[in-house]
Chimera marker file (.cmm) of the C-alpha trace (Angstrom):
<marker_set name="trace">
<marker id="1" x="0.081" y="-31.738" z="7.934" r="1" g="1" b="0" radius="0.5"/>
<marker id="2" x="3.090" y="-33.858" z="8.791" r="1" g="1" b="0" radius="0.5"/>
<marker id="3" x="0.897" y="-36.896" z="9.398" r="1" g="1" b="0" radius="0.5"/>
<marker id="4" x="-0.880" y="-36.403" z="6.066" r="1" g="1" b="0" radius="0.5"/>
<marker id="5" x="2.393" y="-36.139" z="4.171" r="1" g="1" b="0" radius="0.5"/>
<marker id="6" x="3.953" y="-39.130" z="5.904" r="1" g="1" b="0" radius="0.5"/>
<marker id="7" x="0.957" y="-41.461" z="6.048" r="1" g="1" b="0" radius="0.5"/>
<marker id="8" x="-1.594" y="-40.478" z="3.396" r="1" g="1" b="0" radius="0.5"/>
<marker id="9" x="0.527" y="-39.944" z="0.301" r="1" g="1" b="0" radius="0.5"/>
<marker id="10" x="0.971" y="-42.959" z="-1.918" r="1" g="1" b="0" radius="0.5"/>
<marker id="11" x="1.895" y="-42.784" z="-5.576" r="1" g="1" b="0" radius="0.5"/>
<marker id="12" x="2.559" y="-46.253" z="-6.979" r="1" g="1" b="0" radius="0.5"/>
<marker id="13" x="5.229" y="-46.818" z="-9.593" r="1" g="1" b="0" radius="0.5"/>
<marker id="14" x="4.311" y="-49.163" z="-12.395" r="1" g="1" b="0" radius="0.5"/>
<marker id="15" x="6.395" y="-50.348" z="-15.341" r="1" g="1" b="0" radius="0.5"/>
<marker id="16" x="6.569" y="-47.828" z="-18.147" r="1" g="1" b="0" radius="0.5"/>
<marker id="17" x="4.796" y="-50.200" z="-20.525" r="1" g="1" b="0" radius="0.5"/>
<marker id="18" x="1.734" y="-50.246" z="-18.262" r="1" g="1" b="0" radius="0.5"/>
<marker id="19" x="1.407" y="-46.497" z="-17.663" r="1" g="1" b="0" radius="0.5"/>
<marker id="20" x="2.010" y="-45.529" z="-21.292" r="1" g="1" b="0" radius="0.5"/>
<marker id="21" x="-1.564" y="-46.643" z="-21.941" r="1" g="1" b="0" radius="0.5"/>
<marker id="22" x="-3.401" y="-43.682" z="-20.377" r="1" g="1" b="0" radius="0.5"/>
<marker id="23" x="-6.658" y="-45.652" z="-20.273" r="1" g="1" b="0" radius="0.5"/>
<marker id="24" x="-5.237" y="-48.504" z="-18.195" r="1" g="1" b="0" radius="0.5"/>
<marker id="25" x="-6.494" y="-48.735" z="-14.601" r="1" g="1" b="0" radius="0.5"/>
<marker id="26" x="-2.920" y="-48.554" z="-13.274" r="1" g="1" b="0" radius="0.5"/>
<marker id="27" x="-2.172" y="-45.383" z="-15.202" r="1" g="1" b="0" radius="0.5"/>
<marker id="28" x="-5.416" y="-43.717" z="-14.137" r="1" g="1" b="0" radius="0.5"/>
<marker id="29" x="-4.850" y="-44.662" z="-10.485" r="1" g="1" b="0" radius="0.5"/>
<marker id="30" x="-1.278" y="-43.359" z="-10.553" r="1" g="1" b="0" radius="0.5"/>
<marker id="31" x="-2.462" y="-40.067" z="-12.075" r="1" g="1" b="0" radius="0.5"/>
<marker id="32" x="-5.216" y="-39.634" z="-9.491" r="1" g="1" b="0" radius="0.5"/>
<marker id="33" x="-2.725" y="-40.208" z="-6.674" r="1" g="1" b="0" radius="0.5"/>
<marker id="34" x="-0.276" y="-37.741" z="-8.230" r="1" g="1" b="0" radius="0.5"/>
<marker id="35" x="-2.885" y="-34.977" z="-8.500" r="1" g="1" b="0" radius="0.5"/>
<marker id="36" x="-4.054" y="-35.696" z="-4.957" r="1" g="1" b="0" radius="0.5"/>
<marker id="37" x="-0.474" y="-35.179" z="-3.760" r="1" g="1" b="0" radius="0.5"/>
<marker id="38" x="-0.267" y="-31.926" z="-5.769" r="1" g="1" b="0" radius="0.5"/>
<marker id="39" x="-3.384" y="-30.723" z="-3.969" r="1" g="1" b="0" radius="0.5"/>
<marker id="40" x="-1.757" y="-31.571" z="-0.647" r="1" g="1" b="0" radius="0.5"/>
<marker id="41" x="1.366" y="-29.641" z="-1.706" r="1" g="1" b="0" radius="0.5"/>
<marker id="42" x="-0.728" y="-26.578" z="-2.493" r="1" g="1" b="0" radius="0.5"/>
<marker id="43" x="-2.452" y="-26.890" z="0.897" r="1" g="1" b="0" radius="0.5"/>
<marker id="44" x="0.863" y="-27.282" z="2.742" r="1" g="1" b="0" radius="0.5"/>
<marker id="45" x="2.376" y="-24.149" z="1.206" r="1" g="1" b="0" radius="0.5"/>
<marker id="46" x="-0.747" y="-22.153" z="2.095" r="1" g="1" b="0" radius="0.5"/>
<marker id="47" x="0.527" y="-22.348" z="5.677" r="1" g="1" b="0" radius="0.5"/>
<marker id="48" x="3.629" y="-20.334" z="4.724" r="1" g="1" b="0" radius="0.5"/>
<marker id="49" x="3.658" y="-17.224" z="6.884" r="1" g="1" b="0" radius="0.5"/>
<marker id="50" x="1.534" y="-18.893" z="9.554" r="1" g="1" b="0" radius="0.5"/>
<marker id="51" x="3.767" y="-21.863" z="10.350" r="1" g="1" b="0" radius="0.5"/>
<marker id="52" x="7.557" y="-21.497" z="10.401" r="1" g="1" b="0" radius="0.5"/>
<marker id="53" x="8.918" y="-21.340" z="6.860" r="1" g="1" b="0" radius="0.5"/>
<marker id="54" x="11.497" y="-24.084" z="7.440" r="1" g="1" b="0" radius="0.5"/>
<marker id="55" x="8.734" y="-26.471" z="8.568" r="1" g="1" b="0" radius="0.5"/>
<marker id="56" x="6.592" y="-25.687" z="5.522" r="1" g="1" b="0" radius="0.5"/>
<marker id="57" x="9.568" y="-26.080" z="3.161" r="1" g="1" b="0" radius="0.5"/>
<marker id="58" x="10.566" y="-29.349" z="4.800" r="1" g="1" b="0" radius="0.5"/>
<marker id="59" x="7.082" y="-30.831" z="4.476" r="1" g="1" b="0" radius="0.5"/>
<marker id="60" x="6.278" y="-29.414" z="1.062" r="1" g="1" b="0" radius="0.5"/>
<marker id="61" x="9.592" y="-29.652" z="-0.708" r="1" g="1" b="0" radius="0.5"/>
<marker id="62" x="11.847" y="-32.148" z="1.045" r="1" g="1" b="0" radius="0.5"/>
<marker id="63" x="9.182" y="-34.678" z="1.922" r="1" g="1" b="0" radius="0.5"/>
<marker id="64" x="6.335" y="-34.248" z="-0.556" r="1" g="1" b="0" radius="0.5"/>
<marker id="65" x="7.988" y="-32.942" z="-3.723" r="1" g="1" b="0" radius="0.5"/>
<marker id="66" x="11.327" y="-34.743" z="-3.537" r="1" g="1" b="0" radius="0.5"/>
<marker id="67" x="10.047" y="-37.998" z="-2.058" r="1" g="1" b="0" radius="0.5"/>
<marker id="68" x="6.841" y="-38.532" z="-4.035" r="1" g="1" b="0" radius="0.5"/>
<marker id="69" x="6.030" y="-36.019" z="-6.745" r="1" g="1" b="0" radius="0.5"/>
<marker id="70" x="9.440" y="-35.749" z="-8.362" r="1" g="1" b="0" radius="0.5"/>
<marker id="71" x="9.739" y="-39.511" z="-8.777" r="1" g="1" b="0" radius="0.5"/>
<marker id="72" x="6.473" y="-39.534" z="-10.709" r="1" g="1" b="0" radius="0.5"/>
<marker id="73" x="7.512" y="-36.512" z="-12.795" r="1" g="1" b="0" radius="0.5"/>
<marker id="74" x="10.844" y="-38.122" z="-13.676" r="1" g="1" b="0" radius="0.5"/>
<marker id="75" x="9.022" y="-41.267" z="-14.826" r="1" g="1" b="0" radius="0.5"/>
<marker id="76" x="6.539" y="-39.332" z="-16.958" r="1" g="1" b="0" radius="0.5"/>
<marker id="77" x="7.623" y="-39.298" z="-20.620" r="1" g="1" b="0" radius="0.5"/>
<marker id="78" x="8.643" y="-35.883" z="-22.001" r="1" g="1" b="0" radius="0.5"/>
<marker id="79" x="5.659" y="-34.061" z="-23.414" r="1" g="1" b="0" radius="0.5"/>
<marker id="80" x="2.585" y="-32.110" z="-22.449" r="1" g="1" b="0" radius="0.5"/>
<marker id="81" x="1.748" y="-34.277" z="-19.420" r="1" g="1" b="0" radius="0.5"/>
<marker id="82" x="5.202" y="-33.698" z="-17.952" r="1" g="1" b="0" radius="0.5"/>
<marker id="83" x="5.024" y="-29.965" z="-18.640" r="1" g="1" b="0" radius="0.5"/>
<marker id="84" x="1.595" y="-29.743" z="-16.998" r="1" g="1" b="0" radius="0.5"/>
<marker id="85" x="2.851" y="-31.528" z="-13.875" r="1" g="1" b="0" radius="0.5"/>
<marker id="86" x="5.933" y="-29.318" z="-13.598" r="1" g="1" b="0" radius="0.5"/>
<marker id="87" x="3.905" y="-26.150" z="-14.158" r="1" g="1" b="0" radius="0.5"/>
<marker id="88" x="1.505" y="-27.134" z="-11.385" r="1" g="1" b="0" radius="0.5"/>
<marker id="89" x="4.392" y="-27.705" z="-8.958" r="1" g="1" b="0" radius="0.5"/>
<marker id="90" x="5.827" y="-24.282" z="-9.830" r="1" g="1" b="0" radius="0.5"/>
<marker id="91" x="2.410" y="-22.653" z="-9.399" r="1" g="1" b="0" radius="0.5"/>
<marker id="92" x="2.246" y="-24.006" z="-5.834" r="1" g="1" b="0" radius="0.5"/>
<marker id="93" x="5.513" y="-22.385" z="-4.741" r="1" g="1" b="0" radius="0.5"/>
<marker id="94" x="5.271" y="-19.038" z="-2.919" r="1" g="1" b="0" radius="0.5"/>
<marker id="95" x="7.132" y="-16.248" z="-4.736" r="1" g="1" b="0" radius="0.5"/>
<marker id="96" x="8.373" y="-14.980" z="-1.374" r="1" g="1" b="0" radius="0.5"/>
<marker id="97" x="10.726" y="-17.969" z="-1.109" r="1" g="1" b="0" radius="0.5"/>
<marker id="98" x="12.670" y="-16.738" z="-4.145" r="1" g="1" b="0" radius="0.5"/>
<marker id="99" x="12.920" y="-12.999" z="-3.438" r="1" g="1" b="0" radius="0.5"/>
<marker id="100" x="16.320" y="-13.029" z="-1.744" r="1" g="1" b="0" radius="0.5"/>
<marker id="101" x="17.973" y="-15.513" z="-4.104" r="1" g="1" b="0" radius="0.5"/>
<marker id="102" x="20.662" y="-14.473" z="-6.530" r="1" g="1" b="0" radius="0.5"/>
<marker id="103" x="19.943" y="-14.749" z="-10.235" r="1" g="1" b="0" radius="0.5"/>
<marker id="104" x="20.475" y="-18.279" z="-11.502" r="1" g="1" b="0" radius="0.5"/>
<marker id="105" x="20.183" y="-19.886" z="-8.061" r="1" g="1" b="0" radius="0.5"/>
<marker id="106" x="17.394" y="-21.782" z="-6.372" r="1" g="1" b="0" radius="0.5"/>
<marker id="107" x="16.392" y="-23.271" z="-3.055" r="1" g="1" b="0" radius="0.5"/>
<marker id="108" x="18.489" y="-26.299" z="-2.061" r="1" g="1" b="0" radius="0.5"/>
<marker id="109" x="15.344" y="-28.433" z="-1.867" r="1" g="1" b="0" radius="0.5"/>
<marker id="110" x="14.558" y="-27.641" z="-5.510" r="1" g="1" b="0" radius="0.5"/>
<marker id="111" x="17.893" y="-28.629" z="-7.073" r="1" g="1" b="0" radius="0.5"/>
<marker id="112" x="16.693" y="-31.979" z="-8.472" r="1" g="1" b="0" radius="0.5"/>
<marker id="113" x="13.460" y="-30.439" z="-9.762" r="1" g="1" b="0" radius="0.5"/>
<marker id="114" x="15.396" y="-27.616" z="-11.437" r="1" g="1" b="0" radius="0.5"/>
<marker id="115" x="17.779" y="-30.103" z="-13.035" r="1" g="1" b="0" radius="0.5"/>
<marker id="116" x="14.773" y="-31.897" z="-14.513" r="1" g="1" b="0" radius="0.5"/>
<marker id="117" x="13.389" y="-28.623" z="-15.841" r="1" g="1" b="0" radius="0.5"/>
<marker id="118" x="16.713" y="-27.798" z="-17.474" r="1" g="1" b="0" radius="0.5"/>
<marker id="119" x="16.809" y="-31.173" z="-19.222" r="1" g="1" b="0" radius="0.5"/>
<link id1="1" id2="2" r="1" g="1" b="0" radius="0.2"/>
<link id1="2" id2="3" r="1" g="1" b="0" radius="0.2"/>
<link id1="3" id2="4" r="1" g="1" b="0" radius="0.2"/>
<link id1="4" id2="5" r="1" g="1" b="0" radius="0.2"/>
<link id1="5" id2="6" r="1" g="1" b="0" radius="0.2"/>
<link id1="6" id2="7" r="1" g="1" b="0" radius="0.2"/>
<link id1="7" id2="8" r="1" g="1" b="0" radius="0.2"/>
<link id1="8" id2="9" r="1" g="1" b="0" radius="0.2"/>
<link id1="9" id2="10" r="1" g="1" b="0" radius="0.2"/>
<link id1="10" id2="11" r="1" g="1" b="0" radius="0.2"/>
<link id1="11" id2="12" r="1" g="1" b="0" radius="0.2"/>
<link id1="12" id2="13" r="1" g="1" b="0" radius="0.2"/>
<link id1="13" id2="14" r="1" g="1" b="0" radius="0.2"/>
<link id1="14" id2="15" r="1" g="1" b="0" radius="0.2"/>
<link id1="15" id2="16" r="1" g="1" b="0" radius="0.2"/>
<link id1="16" id2="17" r="1" g="1" b="0" radius="0.2"/>
<link id1="17" id2="18" r="1" g="1" b="0" radius="0.2"/>
<link id1="18" id2="19" r="1" g="1" b="0" radius="0.2"/>
<link id1="19" id2="20" r="1" g="1" b="0" radius="0.2"/>
<link id1="20" id2="21" r="1" g="1" b="0" radius="0.2"/>
<link id1="21" id2="22" r="1" g="1" b="0" radius="0.2"/>
<link id1="22" id2="23" r="1" g="1" b="0" radius="0.2"/>
<link id1="23" id2="24" r="1" g="1" b="0" radius="0.2"/>
<link id1="24" id2="25" r="1" g="1" b="0" radius="0.2"/>
<link id1="25" id2="26" r="1" g="1" b="0" radius="0.2"/>
<link id1="26" id2="27" r="1" g="1" b="0" radius="0.2"/>
<link id1="27" id2="28" r="1" g="1" b="0" radius="0.2"/>
<link id1="28" id2="29" r="1" g="1" b="0" radius="0.2"/>
<link id1="29" id2="30" r="1" g="1" b="0" radius="0.2"/>
<link id1="30" id2="31" r="1" g="1" b="0" radius="0.2"/>
<link id1="31" id2="32" r="1" g="1" b="0" radius="0.2"/>
<link id1="32" id2="33" r="1" g="1" b="0" radius="0.2"/>
<link id1="33" id2="34" r="1" g="1" b="0" radius="0.2"/>
<link id1="34" id2="35" r="1" g="1" b="0" radius="0.2"/>
<link id1="35" id2="36" r="1" g="1" b="0" radius="0.2"/>
<link id1="36" id2="37" r="1" g="1" b="0" radius="0.2"/>
<link id1="37" id2="38" r="1" g="1" b="0" radius="0.2"/>
<link id1="38" id2="39" r="1" g="1" b="0" radius="0.2"/>
<link id1="39" id2="40" r="1" g="1" b="0" radius="0.2"/>
<link id1="40" id2="41" r="1" g="1" b="0" radius="0.2"/>
<link id1="41" id2="42" r="1" g="1" b="0" radius="0.2"/>
<link id1="42" id2="43" r="1" g="1" b="0" radius="0.2"/>
<link id1="43" id2="44" r="1" g="1" b="0" radius="0.2"/>
<link id1="44" id2="45" r="1" g="1" b="0" radius="0.2"/>
<link id1="45" id2="46" r="1" g="1" b="0" radius="0.2"/>
<link id1="46" id2="47" r="1" g="1" b="0" radius="0.2"/>
<link id1="47" id2="48" r="1" g="1" b="0" radius="0.2"/>
<link id1="48" id2="49" r="1" g="1" b="0" radius="0.2"/>
<link id1="49" id2="50" r="1" g="1" b="0" radius="0.2"/>
<link id1="50" id2="51" r="1" g="1" b="0" radius="0.2"/>
<link id1="51" id2="52" r="1" g="1" b="0" radius="0.2"/>
<link id1="52" id2="53" r="1" g="1" b="0" radius="0.2"/>
<link id1="53" id2="54" r="1" g="1" b="0" radius="0.2"/>
<link id1="54" id2="55" r="1" g="1" b="0" radius="0.2"/>
<link id1="55" id2="56" r="1" g="1" b="0" radius="0.2"/>
<link id1="56" id2="57" r="1" g="1" b="0" radius="0.2"/>
<link id1="57" id2="58" r="1" g="1" b="0" radius="0.2"/>
<link id1="58" id2="59" r="1" g="1" b="0" radius="0.2"/>
<link id1="59" id2="60" r="1" g="1" b="0" radius="0.2"/>
<link id1="60" id2="61" r="1" g="1" b="0" radius="0.2"/>
<link id1="61" id2="62" r="1" g="1" b="0" radius="0.2"/>
<link id1="62" id2="63" r="1" g="1" b="0" radius="0.2"/>
<link id1="63" id2="64" r="1" g="1" b="0" radius="0.2"/>
<link id1="64" id2="65" r="1" g="1" b="0" radius="0.2"/>
<link id1="65" id2="66" r="1" g="1" b="0" radius="0.2"/>
<link id1="66" id2="67" r="1" g="1" b="0" radius="0.2"/>
<link id1="67" id2="68" r="1" g="1" b="0" radius="0.2"/>
<link id1="68" id2="69" r="1" g="1" b="0" radius="0.2"/>
<link id1="69" id2="70" r="1" g="1" b="0" radius="0.2"/>
<link id1="70" id2="71" r="1" g="1" b="0" radius="0.2"/>
<link id1="71" id2="72" r="1" g="1" b="0" radius="0.2"/>
<link id1="72" id2="73" r="1" g="1" b="0" radius="0.2"/>
<link id1="73" id2="74" r="1" g="1" b="0" radius="0.2"/>
<link id1="74" id2="75" r="1" g="1" b="0" radius="0.2"/>
<link id1="75" id2="76" r="1" g="1" b="0" radius="0.2"/>
<link id1="76" id2="77" r="1" g="1" b="0" radius="0.2"/>
<link id1="77" id2="78" r="1" g="1" b="0" radius="0.2"/>
<link id1="78" id2="79" r="1" g="1" b="0" radius="0.2"/>
<link id1="79" id2="80" r="1" g="1" b="0" radius="0.2"/>
<link id1="80" id2="81" r="1" g="1" b="0" radius="0.2"/>
<link id1="81" id2="82" r="1" g="1" b="0" radius="0.2"/>
<link id1="82" id2="83" r="1" g="1" b="0" radius="0.2"/>
<link id1="83" id2="84" r="1" g="1" b="0" radius="0.2"/>
<link id1="84" id2="85" r="1" g="1" b="0" radius="0.2"/>
<link id1="85" id2="86" r="1" g="1" b="0" radius="0.2"/>
<link id1="86" id2="87" r="1" g="1" b="0" radius="0.2"/>
<link id1="87" id2="88" r="1" g="1" b="0" radius="0.2"/>
<link id1="88" id2="89" r="1" g="1" b="0" radius="0.2"/>
<link id1="89" id2="90" r="1" g="1" b="0" radius="0.2"/>
<link id1="90" id2="91" r="1" g="1" b="0" radius="0.2"/>
<link id1="91" id2="92" r="1" g="1" b="0" radius="0.2"/>
<link id1="92" id2="93" r="1" g="1" b="0" radius="0.2"/>
<link id1="93" id2="94" r="1" g="1" b="0" radius="0.2"/>
<link id1="94" id2="95" r="1" g="1" b="0" radius="0.2"/>
<link id1="95" id2="96" r="1" g="1" b="0" radius="0.2"/>
<link id1="96" id2="97" r="1" g="1" b="0" radius="0.2"/>
<link id1="97" id2="98" r="1" g="1" b="0" radius="0.2"/>
<link id1="98" id2="99" r="1" g="1" b="0" radius="0.2"/>
<link id1="99" id2="100" r="1" g="1" b="0" radius="0.2"/>
<link id1="100" id2="101" r="1" g="1" b="0" radius="0.2"/>
<link id1="101" id2="102" r="1" g="1" b="0" radius="0.2"/>
<link id1="102" id2="103" r="1" g="1" b="0" radius="0.2"/>
<link id1="103" id2="104" r="1" g="1" b="0" radius="0.2"/>
<link id1="104" id2="105" r="1" g="1" b="0" radius="0.2"/>
<link id1="105" id2="106" r="1" g="1" b="0" radius="0.2"/>
<link id1="106" id2="107" r="1" g="1" b="0" radius="0.2"/>
<link id1="107" id2="108" r="1" g="1" b="0" radius="0.2"/>
<link id1="108" id2="109" r="1" g="1" b="0" radius="0.2"/>
<link id1="109" id2="110" r="1" g="1" b="0" radius="0.2"/>
<link id1="110" id2="111" r="1" g="1" b="0" radius="0.2"/>
<link id1="111" id2="112" r="1" g="1" b="0" radius="0.2"/>
<link id1="112" id2="113" r="1" g="1" b="0" radius="0.2"/>
<link id1="113" id2="114" r="1" g="1" b="0" radius="0.2"/>
<link id1="114" id2="115" r="1" g="1" b="0" radius="0.2"/>
<link id1="115" id2="116" r="1" g="1" b="0" radius="0.2"/>
<link id1="116" id2="117" r="1" g="1" b="0" radius="0.2"/>
<link id1="117" id2="118" r="1" g="1" b="0" radius="0.2"/>
<link id1="118" id2="119" r="1" g="1" b="0" radius="0.2"/>
</marker_set>
């Protein structure tokens, strides 16, 4: 899993003017890479409960979400595409990780993502 996250994930960043055209090859490639990384995130968190939780959270949240996915989400214009991406990230997260948290708090690895959601 670690090798896949560190070596196989690549989401290119293109200028906003290029990716605004959803039919452009650059935009389509960037979207395919994003959704491939989302699939990897969902596969990584499936190991929760089998592999140590801190290892799964490090790979899934610190490395995959914060290093790759969040950058793409932050560069996606506000709208339905951005909402769909955020909803898919949330759907990947195990509810168990949030059971012992106080109301209004979140996991440290999710602070930047939560700030984006609040905006």
